[in-house]
SELUM-429916 format. One record per residue: residue number from 1; residue in three letters; chain; x, y negated, z negated of N, C-alpha, C, O, CB in turn. Coordinates in pm, whole numbers. Glycine has a CB too. Layout:
BEGIN
   num   residuo   cadena      n_x      n_y      n_z     ca_x     ca_y     ca_z      c_x      c_y      c_z      o_x      o_y      o_z     cb_x     cb_y     cb_z
   NUM       ala        A        X        Y        Z        X        Y        Z        X        Y        Z        X        Y        Z        X        Y        Z
...
***
This chain:
BEGIN
   num   residuo   cadena      n_x      n_y      n_z     ca_x     ca_y     ca_z      c_x      c_y      c_z      o_x      o_y      o_z     cb_x     cb_y     cb_z
     1       met        A       97      126      -29        4      -13      -14       60      -97       -7        7     -189       56      -81      -56     -101
     2       lys        A      208     -122      -69      285     -246     -110      358     -279       39      384     -394       74      404     -215     -251
     3       asn        A      388     -157      122      439     -159      238      350     -210      350      384     -293      434      483      -38      258
     4       phe        A      247     -159      344      127     -224      458      131     -382      415      157     -464      503      -65     -149      433
     5       ala        A      110     -417      303       89     -560      254      179     -664      303      152     -777      342       97     -566      112
     6       leu        A      321     -588      290      440     -672      341      444     -672      507      486     -771      567      588     -605      277
     7       leu        A      402     -566      571      391     -547      699      280     -662      762      286     -726      867      353     -396      719
     8       phe        A      209     -662      687       57     -762      718      132     -910      710      116     -986      805     -100     -746      565
     9       leu        A      208     -948      604      255    -1072      600      343    -1101      697      336    -1214      745      305    -1097      489
    10       leu        A      452    -1004      752      534    -1009      815      465    -1047      983      525    -1122     1060      610     -886      780
    11       ile        A      356     -993     1011      298     -996     1136      229    -1135     1110      233    -1208     1209      202     -864     1175
    12       val        A      174    -1179     1016      114    -1296     1034      202    -1418     1005      156    -1528     1036        0    -1296      959
    13       ser        A      304    -1412      958      428    -1518      976      478    -1526     1107      512    -1638     1146      551    -1485      890
    14       leu        A      489    -1421     1188      543    -1407     1299      462    -1447     1407      513    -1491     1511      582    -1291     1310
    15       gly        A      309    -1434     1388      203    -1524     1456      221    -1663     1457      234    -1732     1558       79    -1508     1398
    16       cys        A      221    -1704     1328      250    -1844     1325      360    -1906     1365      359    -2016     1421      240    -1881     1223
    17       ala        A      457    -1843     1341      609    -1870     1393      598    -1895     1552      632    -2000     1605      719    -1727     1362
    18       gln        A      545    -1785     1620      510    -1800     1758      431    -1916     1822      458    -1972     1929      445    -1696     1785
    19       glu        A      333    -1942     1741      231    -2039     1769      278    -2180     1746      225    -2272     1808      112    -2012     1687
    20       lys        A      382    -2204     1652      438    -2326     1633      538    -2359     1735      550    -2475     1776      491    -2334     1507
    21       gln        A      621    -2251     1782      725    -2264     1876      612    -2327     2012      609    -2445     2047      821    -2091     1903
    22       met        A      548    -2244     2056      452    -2295     2157      417    -2438     2165      440    -2505     2266      335    -2230     2141
    23       leu        A      357    -2488     2052      329    -2621     1997      433    -2720     2045      419    -2816     2119      326    -2616     1843
    24       asn        A      545    -2671     1982      661    -2760     1985      726    -2775     2130      814    -2859     2151      768    -2706     1885
    25       glu        A      676    -2687     2231      728    -2678     2380      672    -2823     2456      730    -2898     2535      657    -2524     2466
    26       glu        A      535    -2828     2395      471    -2936     2465      470    -3067     2402      403    -3084     2300      343    -2904     2490
    27       thr        A      533    -3157     2449      546    -3288     2383      421    -3362     2399      341    -3327     2486      663    -3371     2438
    28       glu        A      393    -3480     2308      297    -3574     2350      290    -3618     2464      186    -3611     2531      298    -3666     2291
    29       trp        A      407    -3675     2510      438    -3722     2655      356    -3632     2768      271    -3681     2843      607    -3707     2683
    30       gln        A      397    -3492     2766      360    -3401     2845      197    -3400     2829      121    -3400     2926      437    -3272     2813
    31       lys        A      161    -3398     2715        2    -3392     2703      -78    -3509     2751     -191    -3496     2798      -39    -3375     2559
    32       glu        A      -11    -3634     2738      -94    -3749     2780      -69    -3737     2957     -163    -3764     3031      -32    -3912     2697
    33       met        A       55    -3697     3010       68    -3677     3133      -46    -3600     3191     -102    -3651     3289      186    -3621     3153
    34       asn        A      -89    -3484     3146     -153    -3384     3179     -305    -3451     3184     -377    -3454     3284     -124    -3264     3080
    35       ala        A     -331    -3493     3081     -462    -3585     3046     -489    -3658     3152     -595    -3644     3215     -448    -3686     2927
    36       asp        A     -396    -3745     3184     -416    -3849     3309     -440    -3781     3445     -530    -3819     3519     -282    -3942     3328
    37       phe        A     -366    -3691     3471     -394    -3608     3584     -506    -3519     3584     -540    -3462     3688     -290    -3534     3607
    38       lys        A     -559    -3505     3491     -723    -3419     3490     -810    -3525     3499     -920    -3491     3542     -773    -3323     3340
    39       asp        A     -798    -3642     3474     -877    -3754     3466     -898    -3831     3604     -826    -3923     3645     -818    -3841     3365
    40       ala        A    -1019    -3771     3673    -1042    -3816     3809    -1005    -3960     3842     -936    -3987     3940    -1181    -3798     3840
    41       ser        A    -1057    -4064     3747    -1053    -4208     3772     -904    -4234     3750     -864    -4344     3787    -1153    -4298     3673
    42       lys        A     -819    -4153     3697     -683    -4207     3693     -598    -4111     3794     -507    -4169     3853     -623    -4208     3534
    43       ser        A     -611    -4004     3814     -533    -3917     3883     -497    -3940     4005     -585    -3972     4085     -580    -3815     3884
    44       pro        A     -365    -3929     4050     -340    -3944     4189     -366    -3820     4297     -373    -3828     4420     -201    -3982     4193
    45       leu        A     -377    -3700     4211     -390    -3593     4281     -525    -3614     4407     -615    -3697     4390     -412    -3474     4168
    46       lys        A     -518    -3541     4506     -619    -3532     4597     -742    -3437     4550     -722    -3332     4489     -557    -3484     4724
    47       lys        A     -858    -3477     4580     -986    -3401     4519     -945    -3234     4526     -964    -3158     4430    -1144    -3439     4624
    48       lys        A     -883    -3190     4663     -872    -3036     4644     -798    -3012     4571     -815    -2901     4520     -843    -2959     4736
    49       asp        A     -690    -3084     4526     -593    -3035     4418     -636    -3036     4292     -623    -2940     4217     -478    -3106     4412
    50       leu        A     -696    -3156     4259     -746    -3163     4136     -857    -3074     4097     -883    -3071     3977     -781    -3283     4119
    51       lys        A     -933    -2994     4187    -1046    -2908     4151     -947    -2778     4083     -984    -2716     3983    -1158    -2865     4301
    52       lys        A     -849    -2756     4138     -765    -2615     4093     -661    -2656     3981     -585    -2579     3922     -671    -2541     4233
    53       phe        A     -673    -2798     3964     -535    -2829     3873     -573    -2771     3728     -683    -2771     3674     -493    -3013     3860
    54       lys        A     -460    -2725     3685     -447    -2690     3532     -350    -2753     3438     -370    -2764     3317     -416    -2556     3521
    55       gly        A     -243    -2794     3501     -140    -2872     3418       -9    -2894     3520       18    -2827     3620      -94    -2778     3270
    56       leu        A       48    -2981     3479      181    -3020     3563      287    -2924     3514      274    -2888     3397      235    -3183     3540
    57       glu        A      380    -2882     3577      472    -2777     3548      590    -2884     3473      620    -2987     3533      524    -2682     3701
    58       phe        A      634    -2861     3378      779    -2953     3316      875    -2843     3253      847    -2737     3197      735    -3083     3171
    59       phe        A     1003    -2907     3281     1117    -2843     3204     1096    -2842     3070     1023    -2924     3013     1241    -2905     3223
    60       lys        A     1171    -2730     3001     1154    -2747     2847     1227    -2829     2773     1350    -2829     2780     1172    -2639     2784
    61       phe        A     1157    -2910     2691     1224    -3008     2651     1342    -2960     2589     1360    -2856     2526     1152    -3085     2576
    62       asp        A     1436    -3072     2621     1596    -3056     2578     1631    -3179     2528     1604    -3282     2589     1703    -3019     2698
    63       ser        A     1697    -3177     2410     1738    -3329     2356     1861    -3344     2405     1919    -3450     2379     1742    -3358     2194
    64       thr        A     1924    -3249     2478     2058    -3280     2551     2048    -3389     2669     2141    -3448     2726     2115    -3143     2615
    65       tyr        A     1919    -3399     2689     1863    -3498     2825     1812    -3643     2734     1746    -3731     2788     1690    -3405     2934
    66       val        A     1849    -3650     2610     1800    -3767     2532     1913    -3834     2519     1982    -3796     2425     1734    -3742     2399
    67       val        A     1964    -3942     2597     2094    -3997     2595     2102    -4169     2544     2016    -4254     2566     2150    -3974     2749
    68       lys        A     2206    -4184     2485     2209    -4292     2438     2302    -4379     2547     2414    -4334     2568     2254    -4278     2296
    69       ala        A     2262    -4503     2621     2339    -4578     2736     2367    -4696     2674     2305    -4739     2576     2260    -4604     2875
    70       thr        A     2472    -4756     2735     2523    -4889     2727     2494    -4954     2847     2536    -4926     2959     2663    -4895     2700
    71       leu        A     2409    -5052     2808     2350    -5160     2931     2451    -5272     2964     2522    -5330     2882     2201    -5244     2881
    72       lys        A     2448    -5286     3050     2558    -5395     3112     2481    -5516     3217     2492    -5517     3340     2684    -5298     3217
    73       arg        A     2420    -5593     3153     2329    -5658     3217     2373    -5754     3328     2490    -5789     3315     2259    -5719     3124
    74       thr        A     2306    -5807     3439     2386    -5848     3566     2277    -5966     3599     2202    -5968     3696     2410    -5712     3701
    75       pro        A     2284    -6055     3503     2170    -6192     3528     2213    -6279     3663     2144    -6378     3687     2177    -6319     3378
    76       asp        A     2301    -6253     3733     2311    -6332     3860     2244    -6235     3974     2244    -6287     4085     2476    -6374     3895
    77       ser        A     2195    -6121     3969     2165    -6029     4055     2056    -6089     4144     1965    -6155     4093     2128    -5905     3988
    78       lys        A     2065    -6067     4284     1958    -6123     4388     1849    -6030     4403     1864    -5907     4406     2018    -6148     4534
    79       trp        A     1709    -6107     4413     1607    -6002     4446     1613    -5947     4577     1659    -6027     4659     1476    -6051     4431
    80       phe        A     1579    -5829     4625     1598    -5763     4748     1471    -5721     4756     1378    -5746     4679     1704    -5658     4760
    81       asp        A     1474    -5622     4902     1335    -5555     4940     1357    -5418     4925     1403    -5365     5026     1281    -5583     5087
    82       met        A     1334    -5334     4815     1328    -5202     4819     1246    -5146     4884     1126    -5171     4884     1321    -5157     4725
    83       lys        A     1308    -5055     4954     1206    -4949     5063     1106    -4866     4973     1123    -4825     4858     1310    -4816     5161
    84       thr        A      988    -4853     5066      879    -4748     4982      852    -4642     5109      903    -4645     5221      702    -4839     4917
    85       thr        A      766    -4558     5060      743    -4453     5149      650    -4496     5249      624    -4413     5336      697    -4336     5082
    86       thr        A      579    -4637     5256      497    -4694     5360      584    -4837     5407      693    -4869     5359      332    -4725     5296
    87       asp        A      522    -4901     5494      575    -5032     5531      579    -5145     5414      628    -5256     5430      489    -5082     5646
    88       arg        A      525    -5101     5301      527    -5208     5206      669    -5227     5151      746    -5131     5159      427    -5181     5093
    89       val        A      706    -5324     5105      849    -5321     5039      819    -5386     4855      731    -5455     4804      974    -5449     5155
    90       ser        A      934    -5324     4807      882    -5371     4654     1012    -5462     4610     1127    -5417     4605      852    -5220     4529
    91       lys        A      969    -5622     4573     1071    -5675     4540     1128    -5666     4394     1068    -5693     4290     1051    -5785     4578
    92       glu        A     1258    -5624     4411     1328    -5584     4298     1475    -5644     4278     1533    -5696     4373     1332    -5441     4302
    93       arg        A     1534    -5633     4146     1641    -5668     4143     1725    -5590     4035     1661    -5537     3944     1633    -5795     4134
    94       val        A     1859    -5578     4036     1941    -5494     3948     1952    -5589     3814     2022    -5690     3804     2096    -5452     4021
    95       tyr        A     1872    -5536     3722     1844    -5600     3608     2004    -5569     3522     2070    -5650     3457     1689    -5533     3534
    96       gly        A     2029    -5451     3545     2187    -5416     3494     2226    -5284     3500     2141    -5202     3535     2215    -5451     3348
    97       val        A     2330    -5249     3475     2379    -5092     3494     2394    -5032     3349     2432    -5082     3243     2538    -5079     3578
    98       ile        A     2351    -4911     3383     2361    -4812     3229     2465    -4736     3232     2494    -4661     3326     2239    -4704     3197
    99       ser        A     2534    -4749     3123     2628    -4599     3158     2599    -4510     3006     2561    -4548     2895     2849    -4638     3187
   100       phe        A     2641    -4358     3069     2599    -4269     2977     2670    -4129     2970     2759    -4105     3051     2465    -4255     3000
   101       gln        A     2642    -4058     2900     2720    -3921     2894     2629    -3828     2902     2531    -3825     2828     2803    -3892     2771
   102       leu        A     2656    -3734     3007     2523    -3630     3006     2624    -3520     3081     2705    -3552     3168     2346    -3689     3112
   103       asn        A     2603    -3377     3028     2660    -3269     3043     2826    -3271     3107     2884    -3234     3209     2563    -3199     3122
   104       gly        A     2860    -3344     2969     3014    -3363     2979     3073    -3471     3043     3179    -3519     3003     3071    -3262     3040
   105       ser        A     3011    -3513     3140     3063    -3626     3205     2987    -3811     3208     2878    -3845     3163     3066    -3560     3346
   106       thr        A     3062    -3874     3258     3004    -3997     3228     2960    -4064     3384     3028    -4080     3485     3118    -4091     3137
   107       tyr        A     2815    -4093     3352     2740    -4148     3479     2694    -4312     3452     2688    -4362     3340     2592    -4045     3510
   108       lys        A     2666    -4373     3564     2611    -4495     3582     2500    -4498     3672     2500    -4450     3786     2703    -4580     3620
   109       leu        A     2385    -4569     3603     2291    -4598     3706     2246    -4731     3710     2254    -4792     3603     2182    -4517     3697
   110       asn        A     2190    -4808     3832     2120    -4923     3852     1995    -4900     3741     1950    -4788     3715     2076    -4941     4016
   111       ile        A     1946    -5024     3681     1823    -5020     3626     1759    -5142     3667     1813    -5252     3654     1825    -5001     3485
   112       tyr        A     1621    -5121     3727     1562    -5210     3814     1456    -5330     3744     1396    -5303     3639     1490    -5118     3915
   113       gln        A     1442    -5439     3800     1332    -5514     3746     1246    -5567     3851     1298    -5642     3934     1379    -5622     3663
   114       gly        A     1115    -5538     3861     1032    -5577     3966      966    -5723     3947      911    -5765     3846      927    -5471     3981
   115       lys        A      983    -5784     4063      918    -5952     4053      767    -5942     4008      728    -6016     3918      918    -6043     4223
   116       glu        A      708    -5879     4050      580    -5831     4014      519    -5815     3863      429    -5872     3802      578    -5712     4071
   117       ser        A      611    -5709     3830      647    -5715     3667      641    -5836     3533      589    -5841     3421      781    -5686     3674
   118       ile        A      732    -5928     3620      780    -6041     3519      655    -6131     3521      639    -6217     3434      929    -6129     3566
   119       glu        A      571    -6113     3617      456    -6214     3643      335    -6190     3539      242    -6267     3514      398    -6195     3800
   120       thr        A      361    -6074     3489      251    -6011     3361      274    -6000     3240      387    -5958     3214      212    -5888     3369
   121       asp        A      198    -6026     3143      251    -6035     2996      281    -5882     2959      374    -5853     2883      131    -6108     2883
   122       glu        A      198    -5784     3019      208    -5670     2960      332    -5573     3013      384    -5484     2946       79    -5612     2974
   123       tyr        A      371    -5615     3166      512    -5588     3196      610    -5671     3221      680    -5660     3321      520    -5524     3285
   124       arg        A      624    -5757     3140      719    -5887     3155      891    -5790     3123      992    -5809     3191      664    -6046     2997
   125       asp        A      879    -5693     3007      996    -5657     2985     1001    -5521     3022     1072    -5447     2955     1035    -5683     2860
   126       tyr        A      938    -5475     3121      922    -5333     3194     1071    -5340     3287     1107    -5433     3360      752    -5320     3308
   127       leu        A     1145    -5205     3259     1258    -5188     3357     1217    -5022     3442     1150    -4930     3394     1431    -5188     3253
   128       phe        A     1260    -5025     3533     1254    -4906     3641     1366    -4814     3670     1463    -4855     3733     1228    -4959     3768
   129       leu        A     1359    -4715     3634     1490    -4637     3652     1454    -4503     3739     1417    -4393     3697     1558    -4595     3497
   130       pro        A     1474    -4543     3867     1463    -4425     3976     1616    -4318     3985     1726    -4374     3978     1436    -4513     4146
   131       phe        A     1610    -4223     3994     1727    -4134     4010     1706    -4022     4103     1597    -3969     4120     1768    -4078     3882
   132       leu        A     1823    -3985     4167     1807    -3843     4236     1933    -3757     4148     2030    -3808     4091     1838    -3852     4436
   133       asp        A     1904    -3629     4155     1980    -3512     4114     2004    -3404     4170     1956    -3401     4284     1947    -3474     4029
   134       asp        A     2059    -3310     4140     2093    -3166     4203     2010    -3069     4216     2019    -2965     4282     2183    -3104     4143
   135       thr        A     1876    -3130     4107     1755    -3026     4121     1672    -3088     4238     1595    -3003     4282     1657    -3009     3973
   136       asn        A     1662    -3203     4299     1604    -3234     4413     1553    -3138     4516     1630    -3047     4546     1681    -3304     4463
   137       gly        A     1448    -3142     4571     1423    -3009     4657     1431    -2887     4647     1411    -2811     4741     1474    -3002     4736
   138       asp        A     1469    -2843     4500     1462    -2736     4457     1363    -2716     4365     1247    -2689     4398     1563    -2706     4420
   139       thr        A     1409    -2732     4220     1299    -2701     4098     1216    -2849     4071     1117    -2861     3997     1390    -2645     3934
   140       ser        A     1281    -2956     4147     1224    -3095     4120     1194    -3144     4259     1242    -3095     4362     1329    -3199     4038
   141       tyr        A     1092    -3265     4251     1064    -3341     4379     1187    -3374     4452     1292    -3400     4394      990    -3469     4353
   142       ala        A     1172    -3374     4612     1290    -3382     4677     1325    -3541     4672     1439    -3586     4672     1277    -3318     4825
   143       gly        A     1235    -3597     4669     1272    -3767     4689     1299    -3818     4532     1276    -3935     4503     1117    -3873     4769
   144       gly        A     1340    -3739     4448     1359    -3809     4307     1270    -3834     4225     1157    -3802     4261     1405    -3917     4310
   145       arg        A     1282    -3891     4107     1204    -3910     3988     1222    -4033     3930     1320    -4096     3969     1227    -3816     3894
   146       tyr        A     1157    -4078     3853     1159    -4213     3794     1137    -4186     3625     1076    -4094     3572     1030    -4314     3869
   147       ile        A     1205    -4294     3567     1170    -4322     3415     1127    -4456     3401     1172    -4534     3485     1289    -4299     3316
   148       glu        A     1055    -4500     3318     1010    -4624     3262     1100    -4655     3139     1138    -4561     3069      857    -4618     3225
   149       ala        A     1129    -4766     3114     1175    -4838     3021     1127    -4987     2988     1044    -5048     3055     1294    -4832     3046
   150       arg        A     1201    -5045     2858     1164    -5164     2844     1287    -5236     2805     1381    -5166     2768     1056    -5173     2756
   151       ile        A     1300    -5350     2806     1459    -5445     2808     1474    -5411     2625     1377    -5418     2549     1441    -5688     2869
   152       pro        A     1602    -5377     2583     1638    -5363     2460     1683    -5504     2421     1729    -5585     2501     1739    -5255     2445
   153       glu        A     1667    -5519     2319     1708    -5640     2246     1866    -5663     2236     1916    -5774     2253     1649    -5632     2103
   154       gly        A     1945    -5541     2206     2079    -5541     2242     2145    -5493     2355     2089    -5503     2464     2129    -5495     2165
   155       asp        A     2246    -5446     2346     2309    -5378     2474     2314    -5216     2460     2392    -5157     2535     2470    -5436     2496
   156       thr        A     2246    -5148     2380     2215    -5024     2422     2064    -4983     2411     1975    -5047     2356     2296    -4936     2350
   157       met        A     2055    -4866     2473     1922    -4827     2512     1911    -4672     2517     1999    -4604     2569     1886    -4890     2649
   158       glu        A     1775    -4608     2446     1762    -4443     2462     1709    -4436     2604     1614    -4507     2635     1647    -4359     2345
   159       ile        A     1761    -4361     2685     1700    -4287     2828     1685    -4145     2795     1774    -4064     2771     1807    -4297     2971
   160       asp        A     1528    -4123     2799     1520    -3981     2787     1441    -3919     2909     1327    -3938     2951     1452    -3946     2651
   161       phe        A     1543    -3841     2950     1519    -3793     3096     1402    -3684     3079     1348    -3657     3187     1665    -3723     3170
   162       asn        A     1357    -3622     2979     1254    -3559     2934     1114    -3613     2981     1017    -3540     3004     1268    -3558     2799
   163       lys        A     1117    -3756     2993     1001    -3831     3064     1010    -3864     3199      936    -3949     3247      976    -3951     3006
   164       ala        A     1094    -3804     3267     1139    -3818     3422      972    -3757     3522      925    -3644     3529     1317    -3684     3453
   165       tyr        A      942    -3835     3559      813    -3809     3641      818    -3834     3810      879    -3922     3870      699    -3910     3577
   166       asn        A      760    -3761     3848      749    -3787     3990      678    -3896     4059      564    -3914     4015      701    -3687     4038
   167       pro        A      713    -3976     4157      630    -4060     4200      505    -4015     4252      485    -3901     4294      688    -4127     4279
   168       tyr        A      410    -4121     4248      263    -4076     4316      262    -3996     4443      183    -3902     4459      177    -4203     4354
   169       cys        A      347    -4032     4531      352    -3974     4685      389    -3809     4679      388    -3731     4773      484    -4065     4784
   170       ala        A      419    -3786     4559      462    -3654     4569      333    -3569     4562      333    -3448     4588      566    -3618     4458
   171       tyr        A      228    -3637     4527       81    -3576     4514      -21    -3598     4617     -119    -3527     4642       17    -3627     4396
   172       asn        A       24    -3723     4680      -86    -3773     4765        3    -3882     4873       61    -3980     4824     -219    -3855     4658
   173       glu        A        6    -3860     4989       81    -3962     5075       22    -4091     5089       89    -4186     5130       99    -3913     5207
   174       lys        A     -133    -4106     5050     -165    -4260     5039      -80    -4352     4960      -66    -4466     5002     -295    -4278     4982
   175       tyr        A      -26    -4320     4860       20    -4375     4753      190    -4433     4833      277    -4358     4879       16    -4248     4609
   176       ser        A      193    -4575     4828      341    -4627     4842      437    -4634     4741      425    -4722     4655      342    -4748     4883
   177       cys        A      546    -4545     4737      636    -4526     4624      780    -4585     4668      818    -4578     4785      642    -4366     4583
   178       pro        A      854    -4641     4567      986    -4686     4613     1061    -4570     4635     1028    -4461     4588     1057    -4778     4520
   179       ile        A     1187    -4595     4722     1240    -4480     4778     1383    -4535     4667     1439    -4644     4660     1249    -4466     4983
   180       val        A     1402    -4425     4603     1533    -4396     4530     1643    -4477     4604     1648    -4458     4725     1571    -4233     4528
   181       pro        A     1713    -4547     4559     1868    -4591     4640     1953    -4494     4618     1938    -4425     4517     1950    -4729     4589
   182       arg        A     2052    -4472     4702     2139    -4368     4718     2223    -4390     4587     2241    -4293     4514     2220    -4372     4860
   183       glu        A     2269    -4500     4557     2383    -4530     4436     2304    -4472     4293     2363    -4463     4186     2423    -4729     4419
   184       asn        A     2173    -4437     4310     2140    -4372     4193     2126    -4236     4167     2045    -4184     4092     2047    -4413     4160
   185       tyr        A     2240    -4164     4259     2262    -4053     4234     2326    -3962     4151     2442    -3940     4185     2279    -4041     4295
   186       leu        A     2282    -3896     4044     2355    -3811     3958     2410    -3681     4032     2334    -3600     4085     2266    -3775     3841
   187       ser        A     2536    -3668     4031     2620    -3537     4051     2596    -3415     3948     2684    -3340     3904     2775    -3578     4040
   188       thr        A     2466    -3412     3921     2458    -3301     3809     2305    -3253     3822     2230    -3324     3890     2497    -3365     3640
   189       lys        A     2248    -3128     3757     2146    -3085     3752     2064    -3179     3632     2116    -3185     3520     2165    -2941     3737
   190       val        A     1971    -3232     3651     1897    -3264     3540     1750    -3208     3541     1645    -3243     3595     1900    -3409     3527
   191       glu        A     1798    -3086     3443     1671    -2985     3424     1575    -3016     3298     1554    -2943     3200     1729    -2828     3402
   192       ala        A     1518    -3157     3329     1440    -3212     3236     1319    -3287     3268     1342    -3354     3369     1511    -3284     3171
   193       gly        A     1185    -3307     3220     1110    -3397     3299     1006    -3297     3380      998    -3174     3371     1213    -3490     3398
   194       val        A      932    -3381     3458      821    -3295     3566      886    -3226     3665      957    -3288     3744      716    -3389     3651
   195       lys        A      870    -3092     3674      910    -3018     3807      840    -3085     3944      763    -3181     3950      860    -2853     3793
   196       ala        A      897    -2998     4056      829    -3007     4183      676    -2954     4182      652    -2843     4133      913    -2926     4284
   197       phe        A      573    -3031     4235      414    -2995     4244      426    -2894     4331      497    -2903     4431      304    -3111     4297
   198       lys        A      352    -2779     4298      306    -2670     4384      172    -2687     4421       80    -2673     4340      321    -2541     4324
   199       lys        A      156    -2720     4550        6    -2739     4573      -45    -2589     4613     -164    -2568     4638      -27    -2859     4702
***
């Protein structure tokens, strides 16, 4: 009887541990992304894809991809026309250059500020970080991914590649998405964030 009680406790505790582990694999950000994609009023998905949509595929959360970056501001940078997937151009400027360590190497990326963003209260401190990496066209979207950021008070900022998401044109060609500049290529696999969308 004593052995049976111990076995029962072991099974219950293992079940709880597995449940906790599964919950930990789905972050709050991932839940919000899936909720937005399931909501027909917000979703970029086509109607036919929305009908069968169960959830986005994510790389497993990995703290390795939460990096502390040093920001070097470029206050004299000029506005330029960033090409998009349509005829539209997006007025952007290089707000600064971030440098950080990832997978044992040091990388630098341009981080951008949009002209339209600074004209609104909500997005005045919004920064845009598009990037390419060695997972593109394989496990992640071929055209690269985006990360959103806010202007920090100092010269350091946290960049969480687990929050890297696909441009909307990965789901629906009606959207106009900024094309990731070639200089924002990382010569490593960023196995974090949203995976390629399987239609």
